[in-house]
C-alpha positions as CSV (number, residue, x, y, z in Angstrom):
1,M,42.3,38.8,12.1
2,A,43.9,36.7,9.4
3,T,44.6,33.9,11.9
4,C,41.0,34.1,13.1
5,K,39.7,33.9,9.5
6,K,41.9,31.0,8.7
7,R,40.6,29.1,11.8
8,T,37.1,29.9,10.8
9,R,37.6,28.6,7.3
10,R,39.2,25.4,8.7
11,K,36.3,24.9,11.1
12,A,33.8,25.4,8.2
13,S,35.8,23.0,6.1
14,V,35.8,20.3,8.8
15,S,32.1,20.9,9.4
16,S,31.4,20.4,5.7
17,V,33.4,17.2,5.7
18,L,31.5,15.9,8.7
19,H,28.1,16.8,7.2
20,L,29.1,15.0,4.0
21,F,30.3,12.0,6.0
22,F,27.1,11.7,8.0
23,F,25.0,12.3,4.8
24,I,26.8,9.4,3.1
25,L,26.5,7.2,6.2
26,G,22.8,7.9,6.5
27,A,22.3,7.2,2.8
28,L,24.2,3.9,3.1
29,T,22.2,2.9,6.2
30,A,18.9,3.6,4.4
31,V,20.0,1.6,1.4
32,F,21.1,-1.3,3.7
33,L,17.7,-1.3,5.5
34,L,15.9,-1.2,2.1
35,V,17.9,-4.0,0.7
36,S,17.6,-6.1,3.8
37,S,13.8,-5.6,3.8
38,E,13.6,-6.3,0.1
39,R,15.7,-9.5,0.6
40,W,13.4,-10.7,3.3
41,R,10.3,-9.9,1.3
42,R,11.7,-11.5,-1.9
43,A,12.8,-14.6,0.1
44,H,9.1,-15.2,0.7
45,L,7.6,-13.8,-2.4
46,T,9.8,-14.9,-5.3
47,T,9.9,-18.1,-7.3
48,D,13.0,-20.1,-8.1
49,D,13.5,-18.1,-11.3
50,D,13.2,-14.8,-9.3
51,D,9.9,-13.8,-10.8
52,E,8.3,-11.5,-8.2
53,V,4.8,-12.2,-7.0
54,V,2.4,-9.4,-7.7
55,D,-1.3,-9.0,-7.5
56,G,-2.0,-10.6,-10.8
57,G,-1.3,-7.4,-12.7
58,E,-5.1,-6.8,-12.8
59,E,-6.7,-3.4,-12.5
60,W,-7.7,-2.5,-8.9
61,G,-11.4,-2.7,-9.7
62,M,-14.4,-4.3,-8.1
63,V,-14.2,-8.0,-7.7
64,R,-17.1,-9.8,-9.4
65,T,-18.1,-13.4,-9.9
66,R,-18.4,-15.2,-13.2
67,G,-19.3,-18.8,-13.1
68,A,-17.4,-20.6,-10.4
69,Q,-14.7,-17.9,-10.1
70,F,-14.0,-14.5,-8.7
71,V,-12.8,-12.2,-11.5
72,V,-11.4,-8.8,-12.0
73,G,-11.1,-6.6,-15.0
74,D,-13.3,-6.2,-18.1
75,G,-13.5,-7.4,-21.6
76,A,-10.2,-8.9,-22.9
77,S,-8.4,-8.1,-19.7
78,I,-10.7,-10.1,-17.4
79,R,-8.8,-12.5,-15.1
80,P,-9.7,-14.9,-12.4
81,L,-8.8,-14.0,-8.8
82,Y,-7.9,-17.0,-6.7
83,V,-7.6,-15.9,-3.1
84,N,-5.0,-16.6,-0.5
85,G,-6.1,-14.6,2.5
86,F,-6.3,-14.2,6.2
87,N,-8.4,-13.1,9.2
88,T,-7.5,-10.4,11.7
89,Y,-10.7,-9.5,13.3
90,W,-9.6,-6.7,15.7
91,L,-8.1,-4.2,13.3
92,M,-10.8,-1.5,13.9
93,V,-10.5,-1.7,17.6
94,L,-6.7,-1.4,17.7
95,A,-6.8,1.4,15.1
96,V,-8.8,3.6,17.5
97,D,-5.8,4.1,19.8
98,P,-2.8,5.9,18.2
99,S,-0.5,3.8,20.4
100,T,-1.7,0.6,18.8
101,R,-2.7,1.8,15.4
102,G,0.7,0.8,14.0
103,K,-0.2,-2.8,14.5
104,V,-2.7,-2.5,11.6
105,T,0.0,-1.3,9.3
106,E,2.4,-4.0,10.6
107,V,0.0,-6.9,10.0
108,F,-0.8,-5.7,6.5
109,Q,2.9,-5.4,5.7
110,Q,3.7,-8.9,6.9
111,A,0.7,-10.4,5.2
112,A,1.5,-8.7,1.9
113,A,5.1,-9.9,2.2
114,V,3.9,-13.5,1.9
115,G,1.5,-12.8,-0.9
116,L,-1.8,-12.6,1.1
117,T,-4.2,-10.5,-0.8
118,V,-7.5,-10.6,1.1
119,C,-8.2,-9.8,4.8
120,R,-11.5,-10.6,6.6
121,T,-12.2,-8.3,9.6
122,W,-15.0,-7.0,11.8
123,A,-16.9,-3.9,10.7
124,F,-19.0,-4.1,13.9
125,N,-18.6,-3.6,17.6
126,D,-22.0,-3.1,19.2
127,G,-22.1,-1.8,22.7
128,G,-19.3,-2.2,25.3
129,W,-15.7,-1.2,25.0
130,R,-14.7,0.9,22.0
131,A,-18.1,0.4,20.5
132,L,-18.6,1.5,16.9
133,Q,-22.4,1.4,17.4
134,K,-23.2,2.6,20.9
135,S,-26.9,2.2,20.5
136,P,-29.1,1.7,17.4
137,S,-27.8,4.1,14.7
138,V,-25.7,6.0,17.2
139,Y,-22.0,5.7,16.2
140,D,-18.8,6.7,17.8
141,E,-17.1,8.8,15.1
142,E,-13.6,8.1,16.4
143,V,-14.2,4.4,16.0
144,F,-15.7,4.9,12.6
145,K,-12.6,6.9,11.7
146,A,-10.5,3.9,12.9
147,L,-12.3,1.7,10.4
148,D,-11.7,4.3,7.7
149,F,-8.0,4.0,8.6
150,V,-8.1,0.2,8.2
151,V,-9.7,0.5,4.8
152,G,-7.1,3.1,3.7
153,E,-4.2,1.1,5.0
154,A,-5.4,-2.1,3.3
155,R,-5.5,-0.3,0.0
156,K,-2.0,1.0,0.4
157,H,-0.8,-2.6,0.8
158,R,-2.9,-3.9,-2.1
159,I,-5.0,-6.0,0.3
160,R,-8.8,-6.3,-0.3
161,L,-11.2,-6.5,2.6
162,I,-14.2,-8.7,3.4
163,L,-16.1,-6.7,6.1
164,S,-18.3,-8.8,8.4
165,L,-21.3,-6.8,9.7
166,S,-22.5,-8.6,12.8
167,N,-21.8,-11.6,15.0
168,N,-23.8,-14.7,16.0
169,W,-21.8,-14.8,19.2
170,D,-21.6,-12.3,22.1
171,D,-18.1,-11.1,21.2
172,Y,-18.2,-7.5,20.1
173,G,-21.9,-7.3,20.9
174,G,-23.3,-9.8,18.5
175,K,-27.0,-10.5,17.7
176,G,-27.8,-10.5,21.4
177,Q,-26.9,-6.8,21.7
178,Y,-29.5,-5.9,19.1
179,V,-32.1,-7.9,21.0
180,R,-31.1,-6.2,24.3
181,W,-31.5,-2.8,22.7
182,A,-35.0,-3.7,21.5
183,K,-36.0,-5.1,24.9
184,A,-34.7,-1.9,26.6
185,A,-36.8,0.1,24.1
186,G,-39.9,-1.7,25.4
187,V,-40.5,-4.1,22.5
188,A,-42.9,-6.7,23.7
189,N,-42.4,-10.5,23.7
190,L,-38.7,-10.4,23.9
191,T,-36.7,-12.1,26.6
192,S,-33.1,-11.5,27.6
193,D,-32.1,-15.0,26.4
194,D,-34.0,-14.9,23.1
195,D,-31.0,-13.9,20.9
196,D,-32.6,-15.6,17.9
197,A,-35.1,-12.8,17.8
198,F,-32.4,-11.0,15.8
199,F,-33.6,-13.1,12.9
200,Y,-37.4,-12.6,13.2
201,D,-38.3,-9.5,15.3
202,E,-39.2,-6.6,13.0
203,T,-37.8,-3.9,15.3
204,V,-34.5,-5.7,15.6
205,K,-34.3,-6.3,11.9
206,G,-34.9,-2.6,11.4
207,Y,-32.0,-1.8,13.6
208,F,-29.8,-4.1,11.6
209,K,-30.9,-2.7,8.3
210,D,-30.1,0.8,9.5
211,H,-26.6,-0.4,10.4
212,L,-26.2,-2.0,6.9
213,T,-27.1,1.3,5.3
214,A,-24.9,3.4,7.6
215,M,-21.9,1.1,6.8
216,M,-22.4,1.0,3.0
217,T,-23.0,4.8,2.7
218,R,-20.1,5.8,5.0
219,V,-17.7,8.2,3.3
220,N,-14.1,7.4,4.3
221,T,-12.5,10.4,6.1
222,Y,-9.1,9.4,4.9
223,T,-9.8,8.7,1.2
224,G,-13.1,10.6,0.6
225,V,-14.5,7.4,-1.1
226,A,-17.9,6.0,0.0
227,Y,-17.6,2.4,1.2
228,R,-20.1,1.3,-1.4
229,D,-17.9,2.7,-4.1
230,D,-14.6,1.5,-2.7
231,T,-12.8,-1.2,-4.6
232,T,-10.7,-2.0,-1.6
233,I,-13.7,-3.8,-0.2
234,M,-14.1,-7.1,-1.9
235,A,-17.4,-8.2,-0.2
236,W,-19.8,-7.7,2.6
237,E,-20.6,-10.5,5.0
238,L,-24.0,-10.4,6.7
239,I,-23.0,-12.1,9.9
240,N,-20.2,-14.2,11.3
241,E,-21.3,-17.9,11.7
242,P,-25.1,-17.5,11.8
243,R,-27.1,-20.0,13.8
244,C,-30.8,-20.1,14.7
245,A,-31.2,-23.2,16.8
246,S,-34.6,-22.1,17.9
247,D,-35.8,-23.1,14.4
248,P,-33.9,-26.1,13.3
249,T,-36.0,-26.3,10.1
250,G,-34.0,-23.4,8.8
251,D,-37.0,-21.4,7.7
252,T,-36.3,-18.4,10.0
253,L,-32.7,-17.9,9.0
254,Q,-33.5,-18.5,5.3
255,A,-36.1,-15.7,5.4
256,W,-33.7,-13.4,7.2
257,I,-30.9,-14.0,4.7
258,R,-33.3,-13.3,1.8
259,E,-34.6,-10.1,3.4
260,M,-31.1,-8.7,4.3
261,A,-29.6,-9.7,0.9
262,F,-32.3,-7.7,-0.8
263,H,-31.6,-4.7,1.4
264,V,-27.9,-4.8,0.8
265,K,-28.3,-5.0,-2.9
266,S,-30.8,-2.1,-2.9
267,V,-28.1,0.1,-1.3
268,D,-24.9,-1.3,-2.8
269,P,-25.4,-3.5,-5.9
270,A,-21.7,-3.3,-6.8
271,H,-20.1,-5.3,-4.1
272,L,-20.2,-9.0,-3.5
273,L,-22.3,-10.4,-0.7
274,S,-21.7,-13.5,1.5
275,V,-23.8,-15.0,4.3
276,G,-20.9,-15.8,6.6
277,S,-22.0,-19.4,7.3
278,E,-19.9,-22.3,8.7
279,G,-21.2,-24.7,6.0
280,F,-23.3,-27.1,8.0
281,Y,-25.7,-29.2,6.1
282,G,-29.3,-28.9,7.3
283,P,-32.7,-30.7,6.9
284,S,-33.1,-30.0,3.2
285,S,-29.6,-31.5,2.4
286,P,-29.3,-35.1,1.1
287,P,-28.7,-37.6,3.9
288,A,-25.2,-38.3,2.6
289,R,-24.3,-34.6,3.0
290,R,-25.8,-34.5,6.5
291,R,-23.5,-37.4,7.4
292,A,-20.5,-35.2,6.3
293,N,-21.3,-32.8,9.2
294,P,-18.7,-32.9,11.9
295,N,-21.2,-33.9,14.6
296,A,-24.9,-34.7,15.0
297,D,-25.8,-31.2,16.4
298,A,-24.5,-29.4,13.3
299,A,-27.7,-30.4,11.3
300,H,-29.9,-28.7,13.9
301,T,-28.3,-25.2,14.1
302,G,-30.9,-23.7,11.8
303,T,-28.4,-23.3,8.9
304,D,-28.4,-25.2,5.6
305,F,-25.4,-24.7,3.4
306,I,-27.0,-25.5,0.0
307,R,-30.4,-23.8,0.7
308,N,-28.9,-20.7,2.2
309,H,-26.6,-20.1,-0.8
310,R,-29.4,-20.4,-3.4
311,I,-30.8,-17.0,-2.3
312,L,-30.9,-14.2,-4.9
313,G,-28.3,-11.6,-4.0
314,V,-25.8,-14.0,-2.3
315,D,-22.9,-14.0,-4.6
316,F,-20.6,-16.7,-3.2
317,A,-20.7,-19.5,-0.6
318,S,-18.8,-19.3,2.6
319,V,-17.5,-22.2,4.8
320,H,-15.4,-22.5,7.9
321,V,-13.1,-25.3,8.8
322,Y,-12.5,-26.1,12.5
323,P,-12.0,-29.8,13.1
324,D,-10.4,-29.2,16.5
325,T,-13.6,-27.5,17.8
326,W,-16.2,-29.5,15.9
327,L,-15.0,-33.1,16.1
328,P,-15.5,-35.2,19.3
329,A,-12.9,-34.7,22.0
330,G,-9.8,-36.9,21.5
331,A,-9.8,-36.8,17.7
332,T,-6.2,-37.2,16.5
333,N,-4.6,-34.6,14.3
334,E,-4.6,-37.2,11.5
335,A,-8.4,-37.6,11.9
336,Q,-8.8,-33.8,11.9
337,V,-6.7,-33.3,8.8
338,T,-8.7,-36.0,7.0
339,F,-12.0,-34.4,8.0
340,A,-10.8,-31.0,6.9
341,T,-9.8,-32.3,3.5
342,S,-13.1,-34.1,3.0
343,W,-15.1,-31.0,4.3
344,V,-13.4,-28.7,1.8
345,E,-13.9,-31.2,-1.1
346,A,-17.6,-31.7,-0.3
347,H,-18.3,-28.0,-0.4
348,I,-16.4,-27.5,-3.6
349,E,-18.4,-30.3,-5.1
350,D,-21.7,-28.8,-4.0
351,A,-20.7,-25.3,-5.1
352,E,-20.1,-26.8,-8.6
353,G,-23.1,-29.0,-8.7
354,A,-26.0,-28.2,-6.3
355,L,-25.3,-24.4,-6.4
356,G,-24.8,-24.4,-10.2
357,G,-21.2,-23.3,-10.3
358,M,-20.7,-20.7,-7.5
359,P,-17.4,-19.7,-6.0
360,V,-16.9,-21.0,-2.5
361,L,-14.6,-19.3,-0.1
362,F,-13.3,-21.0,3.0
363,A,-13.5,-17.8,5.0
364,E,-12.0,-19.3,8.2
365,F,-9.7,-22.3,8.6
366,G,-7.4,-23.0,11.5
367,V,-6.5,-25.2,14.5
368,S,-5.2,-24.2,17.9
369,T,-1.8,-25.1,19.2
370,T,-2.2,-23.7,22.7
371,K,-5.6,-24.6,24.1
372,A,-5.9,-27.4,26.6
373,G,-5.7,-30.8,25.0
374,A,-4.7,-29.4,21.6
375,A,-3.9,-32.2,19.1
376,F,-1.6,-29.8,17.1
377,N,1.7,-28.1,17.6
378,A,3.4,-25.7,15.3
379,T,4.7,-28.4,13.0
380,T,1.5,-30.4,12.7
381,R,-0.5,-27.2,12.3
382,D,1.6,-26.6,9.2
383,A,0.6,-30.0,7.9
384,F,-3.0,-29.0,8.4
385,I,-2.5,-25.8,6.5
386,E,-0.9,-27.6,3.7
387,A,-3.7,-30.1,3.5
388,V,-6.3,-27.3,3.1
389,Y,-4.1,-25.5,0.5
390,G,-3.7,-28.8,-1.3
391,A,-7.4,-29.3,-1.6
392,M,-7.8,-25.8,-2.9
393,L,-5.1,-26.3,-5.5
394,R,-6.7,-29.5,-6.8
395,S,-9.8,-27.4,-7.5
396,T,-7.9,-24.5,-9.0
397,R,-6.0,-26.7,-11.4
398,R,-9.2,-27.9,-13.0
399,G,-10.9,-24.5,-12.9
400,G,-13.3,-25.6,-10.1
401,S,-15.3,-23.6,-7.5
402,G,-12.6,-23.5,-4.8
403,A,-12.1,-19.8,-4.9
404,G,-9.8,-19.3,-1.9
405,A,-9.1,-19.8,1.8
406,L,-8.5,-17.4,4.6
407,L,-6.3,-18.5,7.5
408,W,-7.6,-17.8,11.0
409,Q,-5.7,-15.8,12.0
410,V,-2.6,-13.6,11.3
411,F,-1.1,-11.5,14.1
412,P,1.8,-9.1,14.3
413,E,4.3,-9.2,17.1
414,G,3.1,-7.5,20.3
415,A,-0.6,-8.3,19.9
416,E,-0.6,-11.7,21.4
417,Y,-2.9,-10.6,24.2
418,M,-5.7,-10.7,21.6
419,D,-4.8,-14.3,20.7
420,D,-7.5,-16.9,20.9
421,G,-5.0,-19.7,20.5
422,Y,-5.1,-19.7,16.7
423,A,-2.7,-16.8,16.0
424,V,0.1,-17.2,13.5
425,V,2.8,-14.6,14.0
426,L,4.6,-14.8,10.7
427,P,8.0,-13.3,11.7
428,R,8.1,-16.0,14.4
429,A,6.8,-18.8,12.3
430,A,9.3,-19.1,9.4
431,A,8.1,-22.5,8.2
432,T,4.5,-21.4,8.2
433,A,5.4,-18.2,6.3
434,R,7.2,-20.3,3.7
435,I,4.1,-22.5,3.2
436,V,1.8,-19.5,2.9
437,A,4.2,-17.7,0.4
438,A,4.5,-20.9,-1.7
439,H,0.7,-21.2,-1.9
440,S,0.5,-17.5,-2.9
441,R,3.0,-18.1,-5.7
442,R,1.1,-21.1,-7.0
443,L,-2.2,-19.1,-7.1
444,Q,-0.4,-16.2,-8.7
445,T,0.4,-18.4,-11.6
446,F,-3.3,-18.7,-12.3
447,N,-4.2,-15.1,-11.5
448,S,-1.6,-13.7,-13.9
449,R,-1.6,-16.2,-16.7
450,C,-5.2,-17.4,-17.0
451,A,-7.9,-15.8,-19.1
452,W,-11.6,-16.3,-18.6
453,S,-12.0,-17.2,-22.3
454,C,-11.1,-20.8,-21.5
455,R,-12.8,-22.0,-18.3
456,W,-11.1,-25.4,-18.0
457,G,-7.8,-24.2,-19.4
458,C,-6.0,-20.9,-19.4
459,N,-4.2,-18.6,-21.8
460,K,-0.6,-17.8,-21.2
461,W,-0.3,-14.4,-22.7
462,D,2.9,-13.5,-24.5
463,P,3.7,-9.8,-23.6
464,Q,5.7,-9.6,-26.8
465,G,2.9,-10.5,-29.2
466,D,-0.8,-11.0,-29.7
467,D,-0.9,-14.7,-29.9
468,A,-1.7,-16.8,-26.8
469,D,-0.1,-20.1,-25.9
470,V,-2.9,-22.2,-24.5
471,S,-2.3,-24.7,-21.8
472,F,-4.4,-26.5,-19.2
473,H,-4.6,-25.5,-15.6
474,H,-2.8,-28.7,-14.4
475,E,0.2,-27.9,-16.6
476,L,0.9,-24.6,-14.8
């Protein structure tokens, strides 16, 4: 018995030592992984003096506009919000399936690691595979829950969302799906190829208004917060890249924007609203501006940048930048970069002048490195990104209307099958990640140190005292 007891104690003692050993090993492993992750993150997100980039220190409140800027906060705490953001359009669709839902978290983590603070994504999928809206006002609850998940994950990673509510193109249903629904319901005078009826047919417009209402009044099943009350959502976008070529005067699209803007604001007056336009100059624009268009057809798409953004209820201007798609075939990458820079600068100038000092967001910008005949590779694409960022910073330094730019598009690893040729996979693109992070740091200087009280300069607040040291934007 004594021998048995002694052996039992020894076994227990050895077991205790082993448990302690593995506990310490596990703790050290966890610390190592945490430190490694932190080092990677800080390598992208810190300045030379090791000041960590954060989201401006502002309260997580509704984004508003004041003059030519996005702002957050109230009273003495009001601050500008200059945006470095990205597009990932497929988040809702991949969030439906538990096996791919982790890609949503992954892309938010990687974007946040380089200081990206705003994501633009689709809040629509009309008809077809994994449809959110299966027929007018009939929703797949599982898909809606997937969008709820996206909104919740974005908030966890301190990323605001711009939710686009429909598409000019056939992808994910688009305006044509609404017209097909109306035609199937027996609405007269509609043809299968008359997609522009989306902008003028009363039945179709009613379908879309119902969708707007359903989206804004949705209560998130993860957070319990109604979308129209959720500060994670920065803005609604009426439609991705609207065009109404059947009426090149622009009157039809103008009336539609006005009607839909009024409806949105009647349901959700708190959030910002954008049209979603590409920025083409139409018939009402000065001849010099029409010549700034990338091609002759752009002036006849039924859109008109200045006119469309003078509508009551539209809070900021939106522009896209795609020289590789818009310019004539064979344009060199140097010519495309030159165009992109002038395109950005022209719209900033018009936002400040013709639009009376309105923020302008370059909601999509990018070039393909993989499509046939592409003028860009990974290195020259980085030069393009830097050119767009440079134009934005020149505006920011003088307190101008250039409110931000959203790269098209950021992907996590393992989602390349969704790539349209424009994807940037940050862990595989170290040089691009450094460029994006550097731009985030520069904007963070203004977001954290500028006060609204001086539009053309900014106040550098001393956290140790009440006095402010005033300097101009270009000195930061």
